[in-house]
PDB file as gemmi writes it, atoms N, CA and C in Angstrom:
CRYST1    1.000    1.000    1.000  90.00  90.00  90.00 P 1                      
ATOM      1  N   MET A   1     106.883 165.420 106.933  1.00  0.00           N  
ATOM      2  CA  MET A   1     107.397 164.095 107.019  1.00  0.00           C  
ATOM      3  C   MET A   1     107.795 163.850 108.465  1.00  0.00           C  
ATOM      4  N   ILE A   2     107.450 162.685 108.955  1.00  0.00           N  
ATOM      5  CA  ILE A   2     107.884 162.295 110.296  1.00  0.00           C  
ATOM      6  C   ILE A   2     108.534 160.909 110.224  1.00  0.00           C  
ATOM      7  N   ILE A   3     109.525 160.689 111.110  1.00  0.00           N  
ATOM      8  CA  ILE A   3     110.251 159.420 111.175  1.00  0.00           C  
ATOM      9  C   ILE A   3     110.151 158.899 112.600  1.00  0.00           C  
ATOM     10  N   ASP A   4     109.841 157.628 112.732  1.00  0.00           N  
ATOM     11  CA  ASP A   4     109.790 156.999 114.053  1.00  0.00           C  
ATOM     12  C   ASP A   4     111.218 156.690 114.513  1.00  0.00           C  
ATOM     13  N   LEU A   5     111.640 157.296 115.631  1.00  0.00           N  
ATOM     14  CA  LEU A   5     112.970 157.067 116.186  1.00  0.00           C  
ATOM     15  C   LEU A   5     112.917 156.389 117.558  1.00  0.00           C  
ATOM     16  N   ARG A   6     111.759 155.854 117.931  1.00  0.00           N  
ATOM     17  CA  ARG A   6     111.633 155.167 119.219  1.00  0.00           C  
ATOM     18  C   ARG A   6     112.384 153.841 119.153  1.00  0.00           C  
ATOM     19  N   LYS A   7     113.336 153.656 120.059  1.00  0.00           N  
ATOM     20  CA  LYS A   7     114.252 152.505 120.016  1.00  0.00           C  
ATOM     21  C   LYS A   7     113.552 151.151 120.007  1.00  0.00           C  
ATOM     22  N   ASP A   8     112.467 150.995 120.744  1.00  0.00           N  
ATOM     23  CA  ASP A   8     111.793 149.700 120.837  1.00  0.00           C  
ATOM     24  C   ASP A   8     110.567 149.602 119.924  1.00  0.00           C  
ATOM     25  N   SER A   9     110.432 150.511 119.008  1.00  0.00           N  
ATOM     26  CA  SER A   9     109.258 150.532 118.145  1.00  0.00           C  
ATOM     27  C   SER A   9     109.366 149.510 117.015  1.00  0.00           C  
ATOM     28  N   PRO A  10     108.275 148.809 116.717  1.00  0.00           N  
ATOM     29  CA  PRO A  10     108.299 147.877 115.587  1.00  0.00           C  
ATOM     30  C   PRO A  10     108.389 148.602 114.237  1.00  0.00           C  
ATOM     31  N   ILE A  11     108.174 149.909 114.241  1.00  0.00           N  
ATOM     32  CA  ILE A  11     108.273 150.673 112.989  1.00  0.00           C  
ATOM     33  C   ILE A  11     109.430 151.678 113.027  1.00  0.00           C  
ATOM     34  N   LEU A  12     110.445 151.370 113.824  1.00  0.00           N  
ATOM     35  CA  LEU A  12     111.635 152.204 113.915  1.00  0.00           C  
ATOM     36  C   LEU A  12     112.188 152.493 112.522  1.00  0.00           C  
ATOM     37  N   LYS A  13     112.512 153.751 112.258  1.00  0.00           N  
ATOM     38  CA  LYS A  13     113.093 154.261 111.013  1.00  0.00           C  
ATOM     39  C   LYS A  13     112.086 154.358 109.865  1.00  0.00           C  
ATOM     40  N   GLN A  14     110.840 153.989 110.094  1.00  0.00           N  
ATOM     41  CA  GLN A  14     109.841 154.175 109.040  1.00  0.00           C  
ATOM     42  C   GLN A  14     109.344 155.612 109.068  1.00  0.00           C  
ATOM     43  N   TRP A  15     108.921 156.100 107.928  1.00  0.00           N  
ATOM     44  CA  TRP A  15     108.493 157.490 107.818  1.00  0.00           C  
ATOM     45  C   TRP A  15     107.194 157.586 107.029  1.00  0.00           C  
ATOM     46  N   ILE A  16     106.495 158.688 107.237  1.00  0.00           N  
ATOM     47  CA  ILE A  16     105.324 159.027 106.416  1.00  0.00           C  
ATOM     48  C   ILE A  16     105.437 160.505 106.055  1.00  0.00           C  
ATOM     49  N   ALA A  17     104.842 160.840 104.954  1.00  0.00           N  
ATOM     50  CA  ALA A  17     104.797 162.241 104.518  1.00  0.00           C  
ATOM     51  C   ALA A  17     103.339 162.632 104.315  1.00  0.00           C  
ATOM     52  N   VAL A  18     103.021 163.847 104.686  1.00  0.00           N  
ATOM     53  CA  VAL A  18     101.668 164.374 104.555  1.00  0.00           C  
ATOM     54  C   VAL A  18     101.768 165.754 103.928  1.00  0.00           C  
ATOM     55  N   GLU A  19     100.982 166.001 102.891  1.00  0.00           N  
ATOM     56  CA  GLU A  19     100.985 167.329 102.288  1.00  0.00           C  
ATOM     57  C   GLU A  19      99.988 168.214 103.041  1.00  0.00           C  
ATOM     58  N   LEU A  20     100.485 169.329 103.537  1.00  0.00           N  
ATOM     59  CA  LEU A  20      99.666 170.292 104.272  1.00  0.00           C  
ATOM     60  C   LEU A  20      99.517 171.541 103.404  1.00  0.00           C  
ATOM     61  N   THR A  21      98.271 171.914 103.121  1.00  0.00           N  
ATOM     62  CA  THR A  21      98.023 173.100 102.293  1.00  0.00           C  
ATOM     63  C   THR A  21      96.930 173.941 102.921  1.00  0.00           C  
ATOM     64  N   ALA A  22      96.842 175.177 102.475  1.00  0.00           N  
ATOM     65  CA  ALA A  22      95.754 176.049 102.927  1.00  0.00           C  
ATOM     66  C   ALA A  22      94.407 175.473 102.485  1.00  0.00           C  
ATOM     67  N   GLU A  23      94.400 174.814 101.348  1.00  0.00           N  
ATOM     68  CA  GLU A  23      93.143 174.269 100.819  1.00  0.00           C  
ATOM     69  C   GLU A  23      92.682 173.030 101.593  1.00  0.00           C  
ATOM     70  N   ASN A  24      93.606 172.120 101.920  1.00  0.00           N  
ATOM     71  CA  ASN A  24      93.156 170.899 102.598  1.00  0.00           C  
ATOM     72  C   ASN A  24      93.052 171.068 104.113  1.00  0.00           C  
ATOM     73  N   ARG A  25      93.616 172.150 104.647  1.00  0.00           N  
ATOM     74  CA  ARG A  25      93.481 172.533 106.050  1.00  0.00           C  
ATOM     75  C   ARG A  25      93.894 171.423 107.032  1.00  0.00           C  
ATOM     76  N   ARG A  26      94.781 170.554 106.606  1.00  0.00           N  
ATOM     77  CA  ARG A  26      95.260 169.482 107.474  1.00  0.00           C  
ATOM     78  C   ARG A  26      96.301 170.009 108.452  1.00  0.00           C  
ATOM     79  N   MET A  27      96.449 169.290 109.551  1.00  0.00           N  
ATOM     80  CA  MET A  27      97.507 169.513 110.522  1.00  0.00           C  
ATOM     81  C   MET A  27      98.162 168.157 110.765  1.00  0.00           C  
ATOM     82  N   LEU A  28      99.353 168.185 111.348  1.00  0.00           N  
ATOM     83  CA  LEU A  28     100.041 166.937 111.635  1.00  0.00           C  
ATOM     84  C   LEU A  28     100.566 166.986 113.056  1.00  0.00           C  
ATOM     85  N   TYR A  29     100.157 166.039 113.859  1.00  0.00           N  
ATOM     86  CA  TYR A  29     100.671 165.904 115.225  1.00  0.00           C  
ATOM     87  C   TYR A  29     101.886 164.988 115.165  1.00  0.00           C  
ATOM     88  N   ILE A  30     102.994 165.442 115.752  1.00  0.00           N  
ATOM     89  CA  ILE A  30     104.219 164.654 115.756  1.00  0.00           C  
ATOM     90  C   ILE A  30     104.466 164.179 117.185  1.00  0.00           C  
ATOM     91  N   PRO A  31     104.289 162.888 117.437  1.00  0.00           N  
ATOM     92  CA  PRO A  31     104.439 162.382 118.806  1.00  0.00           C  
ATOM     93  C   PRO A  31     105.884 162.437 119.281  1.00  0.00           C  
ATOM     94  N   GLU A  32     106.059 162.380 120.580  1.00  0.00           N  
ATOM     95  CA  GLU A  32     107.389 162.309 121.175  1.00  0.00           C  
ATOM     96  C   GLU A  32     108.095 161.063 120.643  1.00  0.00           C  
ATOM     97  N   GLY A  33     109.375 161.204 120.341  1.00  0.00           N  
ATOM     98  CA  GLY A  33     110.146 160.086 119.824  1.00  0.00           C  
ATOM     99  C   GLY A  33     110.208 160.046 118.308  1.00  0.00           C  
ATOM    100  N   PHE A  34     109.590 161.013 117.663  1.00  0.00           N  
ATOM    101  CA  PHE A  34     109.615 161.099 116.207  1.00  0.00           C  
ATOM    102  C   PHE A  34     110.406 162.332 115.784  1.00  0.00           C  
ATOM    103  N   ALA A  35     111.122 162.222 114.680  1.00  0.00           N  
ATOM    104  CA  ALA A  35     111.768 163.380 114.060  1.00  0.00           C  
ATOM    105  C   ALA A  35     110.812 163.939 113.008  1.00  0.00           C  
ATOM    106  N   HIS A  36     111.026 165.181 112.639  1.00  0.00           N  
ATOM    107  CA  HIS A  36     110.178 165.771 111.608  1.00  0.00           C  
ATOM    108  C   HIS A  36     111.017 166.622 110.671  1.00  0.00           C  
ATOM    109  N   GLY A  37     110.512 166.761 109.460  1.00  0.00           N  
ATOM    110  CA  GLY A  37     111.156 167.612 108.472  1.00  0.00           C  
ATOM    111  C   GLY A  37     110.100 168.228 107.585  1.00  0.00           C  
ATOM    112  N   PHE A  38     110.452 169.349 107.009  1.00  0.00           N  
ATOM    113  CA  PHE A  38     109.508 170.061 106.149  1.00  0.00           C  
ATOM    114  C   PHE A  38     110.164 170.347 104.810  1.00  0.00           C  
ATOM    115  N   GLN A  39     109.384 170.283 103.748  1.00  0.00           N  
ATOM    116  CA  GLN A  39     109.823 170.766 102.452  1.00  0.00           C  
ATOM    117  C   GLN A  39     108.692 171.600 101.880  1.00  0.00           C  
ATOM    118  N   THR A  40     108.984 172.848 101.597  1.00  0.00           N  
ATOM    119  CA  THR A  40     107.952 173.698 101.007  1.00  0.00           C  
ATOM    120  C   THR A  40     107.926 173.464  99.506  1.00  0.00           C  
ATOM    121  N   LEU A  41     106.743 173.436  98.947  1.00  0.00           N  
ATOM    122  CA  LEU A  41     106.564 173.153  97.525  1.00  0.00           C  
ATOM    123  C   LEU A  41     106.160 174.388  96.745  1.00  0.00           C  
ATOM    124  N   GLU A  42     105.942 175.495  97.439  1.00  0.00           N  
ATOM    125  CA  GLU A  42     105.575 176.759  96.784  1.00  0.00           C  
ATOM    126  C   GLU A  42     106.369 177.880  97.413  1.00  0.00           C  
ATOM    127  N   ASP A  43     106.607 178.929  96.636  1.00  0.00           N  
ATOM    128  CA  ASP A  43     107.283 180.115  97.155  1.00  0.00           C  
ATOM    129  C   ASP A  43     106.422 180.775  98.231  1.00  0.00           C  
ATOM    130  N   ASN A  44     107.074 181.505  99.117  1.00  0.00           N  
ATOM    131  CA  ASN A  44     106.399 182.297 100.160  1.00  0.00           C  
ATOM    132  C   ASN A  44     105.525 181.446 101.080  1.00  0.00           C  
ATOM    133  N   THR A  45     105.985 180.256 101.398  1.00  0.00           N  
ATOM    134  CA  THR A  45     105.263 179.354 102.286  1.00  0.00           C  
ATOM    135  C   THR A  45     105.602 179.676 103.735  1.00  0.00           C  
ATOM    136  N   GLU A  46     104.611 179.627 104.593  1.00  0.00           N  
ATOM    137  CA  GLU A  46     104.823 179.808 106.026  1.00  0.00           C  
ATOM    138  C   GLU A  46     104.616 178.473 106.728  1.00  0.00           C  
ATOM    139  N   VAL A  47     105.506 178.155 107.655  1.00  0.00           N  
ATOM    140  CA  VAL A  47     105.391 176.939 108.469  1.00  0.00           C  
ATOM    141  C   VAL A  47     105.222 177.388 109.910  1.00  0.00           C  
ATOM    142  N   PHE A  48     104.217 176.865 110.567  1.00  0.00           N  
ATOM    143  CA  PHE A  48     103.952 177.199 111.968  1.00  0.00           C  
ATOM    144  C   PHE A  48     103.886 175.898 112.742  1.00  0.00           C  
ATOM    145  N   TYR A  49     104.722 175.798 113.770  1.00  0.00           N  
ATOM    146  CA  TYR A  49     104.616 174.613 114.617  1.00  0.00           C  
ATOM    147  C   TYR A  49     104.858 174.986 116.064  1.00  0.00           C  
ATOM    148  N   GLN A  50     104.310 174.163 116.935  1.00  0.00           N  
ATOM    149  CA  GLN A  50     104.412 174.383 118.375  1.00  0.00           C  
ATOM    150  C   GLN A  50     105.031 173.144 119.014  1.00  0.00           C  
ATOM    151  N   ILE A  51     105.637 173.345 120.184  1.00  0.00           N  
ATOM    152  CA  ILE A  51     106.211 172.232 120.921  1.00  0.00           C  
ATOM    153  C   ILE A  51     105.614 172.190 122.323  1.00  0.00           C  
ATOM    154  N   LEU A  52     105.682 171.027 122.955  1.00  0.00           N  
ATOM    155  CA  LEU A  52     105.072 170.845 124.270  1.00  0.00           C  
ATOM    156  C   LEU A  52     105.900 171.427 125.407  1.00  0.00           C  
ATOM    157  N   GLU A  53     107.202 171.467 125.238  1.00  0.00           N  
ATOM    158  CA  GLU A  53     108.091 171.903 126.307  1.00  0.00           C  
ATOM    159  C   GLU A  53     108.864 173.148 125.874  1.00  0.00           C  
ATOM    160  N   PHE A  54     109.532 173.767 126.834  1.00  0.00           N  
ATOM    161  CA  PHE A  54     110.424 174.862 126.494  1.00  0.00           C  
ATOM    162  C   PHE A  54     111.595 174.313 125.692  1.00  0.00           C  
ATOM    163  N   TYR A  55     112.105 175.104 124.777  1.00  0.00           N  
ATOM    164  CA  TYR A  55     113.220 174.692 123.933  1.00  0.00           C  
ATOM    165  C   TYR A  55     114.511 174.669 124.741  1.00  0.00           C  
ATOM    166  N   HIS A  56     115.240 173.556 124.632  1.00  0.00           N  
ATOM    167  CA  HIS A  56     116.538 173.398 125.284  1.00  0.00           C  
ATOM    168  C   HIS A  56     117.569 173.078 124.202  1.00  0.00           C  
ATOM    169  N   PRO A  57     118.370 174.064 123.792  1.00  0.00           N  
ATOM    170  CA  PRO A  57     119.323 173.834 122.697  1.00  0.00           C  
ATOM    171  C   PRO A  57     120.247 172.639 122.932  1.00  0.00           C  
ATOM    172  N   GLU A  58     120.619 172.377 124.169  1.00  0.00           N  
ATOM    173  CA  GLU A  58     121.515 171.254 124.452  1.00  0.00           C  
ATOM    174  C   GLU A  58     120.855 169.896 124.180  1.00  0.00           C  
ATOM    175  N   SER A  59     119.538 169.867 124.102  1.00  0.00           N  
ATOM    176  CA  SER A  59     118.814 168.627 123.817  1.00  0.00           C  
ATOM    177  C   SER A  59     118.467 168.481 122.342  1.00  0.00           C  
ATOM    178  N   ASP A  60     118.749 169.515 121.569  1.00  0.00           N  
ATOM    179  CA  ASP A  60     118.394 169.532 120.152  1.00  0.00           C  
ATOM    180  C   ASP A  60     119.243 168.531 119.377  1.00  0.00           C  
ATOM    181  N   LYS A  61     118.596 167.649 118.646  1.00  0.00           N  
ATOM    182  CA  LYS A  61     119.269 166.641 117.829  1.00  0.00           C  
ATOM    183  C   LYS A  61     118.643 166.650 116.450  1.00  0.00           C  
ATOM    184  N   GLY A  62     119.278 166.012 115.522  1.00  0.00           N  
ATOM    185  CA  GLY A  62     118.715 165.971 114.184  1.00  0.00           C  
ATOM    186  C   GLY A  62     119.171 164.743 113.425  1.00  0.00           C  
ATOM    187  N   VAL A  63     118.480 164.457 112.357  1.00  0.00           N  
ATOM    188  CA  VAL A  63     118.881 163.428 111.407  1.00  0.00           C  
ATOM    189  C   VAL A  63     119.016 164.099 110.051  1.00  0.00           C  
ATOM    190  N   ARG A  64     119.907 163.576 109.253  1.00  0.00           N  
ATOM    191  CA  ARG A  64     120.157 164.189 107.954  1.00  0.00           C  
ATOM    192  C   ARG A  64     119.028 163.886 106.975  1.00  0.00           C  
ATOM    193  N   TRP A  65     118.670 164.851 106.199  1.00  0.00           N  
ATOM    194  CA  TRP A  65     117.544 164.759 105.266  1.00  0.00           C  
ATOM    195  C   TRP A  65     117.713 163.640 104.240  1.00  0.00           C  
ATOM    196  N   ASN A  66     118.950 163.256 103.939  1.00  0.00           N  
ATOM    197  CA  ASN A  66     119.179 162.215 102.931  1.00  0.00           C  
ATOM    198  C   ASN A  66     119.866 160.976 103.512  1.00  0.00           C  
ATOM    199  N   ASP A  67     119.722 160.754 104.795  1.00  0.00           N  
ATOM    200  CA  ASP A  67     120.359 159.608 105.459  1.00  0.00           C  
ATOM    201  C   ASP A  67     119.809 158.318 104.844  1.00  0.00           C  
ATOM    202  N   PRO A  68     120.691 157.430 104.349  1.00  0.00           N  
ATOM    203  CA  PRO A  68     120.209 156.186 103.741  1.00  0.00           C  
ATOM    204  C   PRO A  68     119.487 155.259 104.720  1.00  0.00           C  
ATOM    205  N   ALA A  69     119.626 155.475 106.021  1.00  0.00           N  
ATOM    206  CA  ALA A  69     118.925 154.642 107.005  1.00  0.00           C  
ATOM    207  C   ALA A  69     117.410 154.778 106.872  1.00  0.00           C  
ATOM    208  N   PHE A  70     116.957 155.884 106.301  1.00  0.00           N  
ATOM    209  CA  PHE A  70     115.512 156.135 106.219  1.00  0.00           C  
ATOM    210  C   PHE A  70     114.962 156.004 104.802  1.00  0.00           C  
ATOM    211  N   GLY A  71     115.752 156.301 103.802  1.00  0.00           N  
ATOM    212  CA  GLY A  71     115.286 156.211 102.415  1.00  0.00           C  
ATOM    213  C   GLY A  71     114.135 157.141 102.102  1.00  0.00           C  
ATOM    214  N   ILE A  72     114.180 158.343 102.623  1.00  0.00           N  
ATOM    215  CA  ILE A  72     113.086 159.298 102.412  1.00  0.00           C  
ATOM    216  C   ILE A  72     113.026 159.717 100.949  1.00  0.00           C  
ATOM    217  N   VAL A  73     111.826 159.704 100.409  1.00  0.00           N  
ATOM    218  CA  VAL A  73     111.589 160.172  99.049  1.00  0.00           C  
ATOM    219  C   VAL A  73     110.904 161.536  99.158  1.00  0.00           C  
ATOM    220  N   TRP A  74     111.674 162.591  98.910  1.00  0.00           N  
ATOM    221  CA  TRP A  74     111.133 163.950  98.993  1.00  0.00           C  
ATOM    222  C   TRP A  74     110.366 164.255  97.706  1.00  0.00           C  
ATOM    223  N   PRO A  75     109.290 165.035  97.791  1.00  0.00           N  
ATOM    224  CA  PRO A  75     108.470 165.290  96.605  1.00  0.00           C  
ATOM    225  C   PRO A  75     109.131 166.189  95.560  1.00  0.00           C  
ATOM    226  N   ASP A  76     110.185 166.910  95.931  1.00  0.00           N  
ATOM    227  CA  ASP A  76     110.841 167.824  94.999  1.00  0.00           C  
ATOM    228  C   ASP A  76     112.338 167.820  95.308  1.00  0.00           C  
ATOM    229  N   ASP A  77     113.133 168.340  94.385  1.00  0.00           N  
ATOM    230  CA  ASP A  77     114.569 168.465  94.628  1.00  0.00           C  
ATOM    231  C   ASP A  77     114.816 169.354  95.841  1.00  0.00           C  
ATOM    232  N   ILE A  78     115.872 169.058  96.576  1.00  0.00           N  
ATOM    233  CA  ILE A  78     116.261 169.885  97.717  1.00  0.00           C  
ATOM    234  C   ILE A  78     117.099 171.041  97.172  1.00  0.00           C  
ATOM    235  N   ARG A  79     116.632 172.268  97.347  1.00  0.00           N  
ATOM    236  CA  ARG A  79     117.335 173.435  96.818  1.00  0.00           C  
ATOM    237  C   ARG A  79     118.034 174.240  97.905  1.00  0.00           C  
ATOM    238  N   VAL A  80     117.394 174.364  99.067  1.00  0.00           N  
ATOM    239  CA  VAL A  80     117.958 175.130 100.175  1.00  0.00           C  
ATOM    240  C   VAL A  80     117.836 174.276 101.427  1.00  0.00           C  
ATOM    241  N   ILE A  81     118.940 174.180 102.156  1.00  0.00           N  
ATOM    242  CA  ILE A  81     118.914 173.423 103.405  1.00  0.00           C  
ATOM    243  C   ILE A  81     119.895 174.097 104.357  1.00  0.00           C  
ATOM    244  N   SER A  82     119.539 174.137 105.624  1.00  0.00           N  
ATOM    245  CA  SER A  82     120.392 174.823 106.602  1.00  0.00           C  
ATOM    246  C   SER A  82     121.710 174.077 106.789  1.00  0.00           C  
ATOM    247  N   ASP A  83     122.746 174.815 107.181  1.00  0.00           N  
ATOM    248  CA  ASP A  83     124.040 174.190 107.490  1.00  0.00           C  
ATOM    249  C   ASP A  83     123.874 173.148 108.589  1.00  0.00           C  
ATOM    250  N   ARG A  84     123.066 173.469 109.599  1.00  0.00           N  
ATOM    251  CA  ARG A  84     122.837 172.535 110.705  1.00  0.00           C  
ATOM    252  C   ARG A  84     122.278 171.219 110.187  1.00  0.00           C  
ATOM    253  N   ASP A  85     121.249 171.290 109.349  1.00  0.00           N  
ATOM    254  CA  ASP A  85     120.627 170.075 108.843  1.00  0.00           C  
ATOM    255  C   ASP A  85     121.551 169.336 107.877  1.00  0.00           C  
ATOM    256  N   ARG A  86     122.339 170.048 107.135  1.00  0.00           N  
ATOM    257  CA  ARG A  86     123.260 169.432 106.185  1.00  0.00           C  
ATOM    258  C   ARG A  86     124.358 168.637 106.904  1.00  0.00           C  
ATOM    259  N   GLN A  87     124.704 169.032 108.124  1.00  0.00           N  
ATOM    260  CA  GLN A  87     125.820 168.436 108.854  1.00  0.00           C  
ATOM    261  C   GLN A  87     125.421 167.343 109.854  1.00  0.00           C  
ATOM    262  N   CYS A  88     124.170 166.972 109.899  1.00  0.00           N  
ATOM    263  CA  CYS A  88     123.753 165.910 110.832  1.00  0.00           C  
ATOM    264  C   CYS A  88     124.471 164.605 110.465  1.00  0.00           C  
ATOM    265  N   PRO A  89     124.908 163.854 111.454  1.00  0.00           N  
ATOM    266  CA  PRO A  89     125.616 162.592 111.176  1.00  0.00           C  
ATOM    267  C   PRO A  89     124.638 161.506 110.750  1.00  0.00           C  
ATOM    268  N   ASP A  90     125.190 160.398 110.255  1.00  0.00           N  
ATOM    269  CA  ASP A  90     124.366 159.237 109.934  1.00  0.00           C  
ATOM    270  C   ASP A  90     123.642 158.762 111.178  1.00  0.00           C  
ATOM    271  N   PHE A  91     122.441 158.246 110.996  1.00  0.00           N  
ATOM    272  CA  PHE A  91     121.653 157.717 112.104  1.00  0.00           C  
ATOM    273  C   PHE A  91     122.253 156.406 112.581  1.00  0.00           C  
ATOM    274  N   VAL A  92     122.364 156.267 113.876  1.00  0.00           N  
ATOM    275  CA  VAL A  92     122.830 155.022 114.496  1.00  0.00           C  
ATOM    276  C   VAL A  92     121.771 154.603 115.505  1.00  0.00           C  
ATOM    277  N   SER A  93     121.200 153.411 115.309  1.00  0.00           N  
ATOM    278  CA  SER A  93     120.132 152.981 116.227  1.00  0.00           C  
ATOM    279  C   SER A  93     120.689 152.295 117.441  1.00  0.00           C  
TER     280      SER A  93                                                      
END                                                                             
């Protein structure tokens, strides 16, 4: 799932979800200015992603998985979520 967070975007706060499986062999490019989230639908799932720049923890930001600003419809119940992701504040544009 990706969310458009670009301030001047006509689709700000809109999101799309794409199912990625070994069978469909899809990939998803996440442009700069978008947030992303993952939900695994099967046990023992591996997620591999790359970034364009070196990681800078001080620049790391997040949005909450259930923030009403986005209205994300997840395909399954949320069972495990990191403390970091659980504590993200409400989105303010």
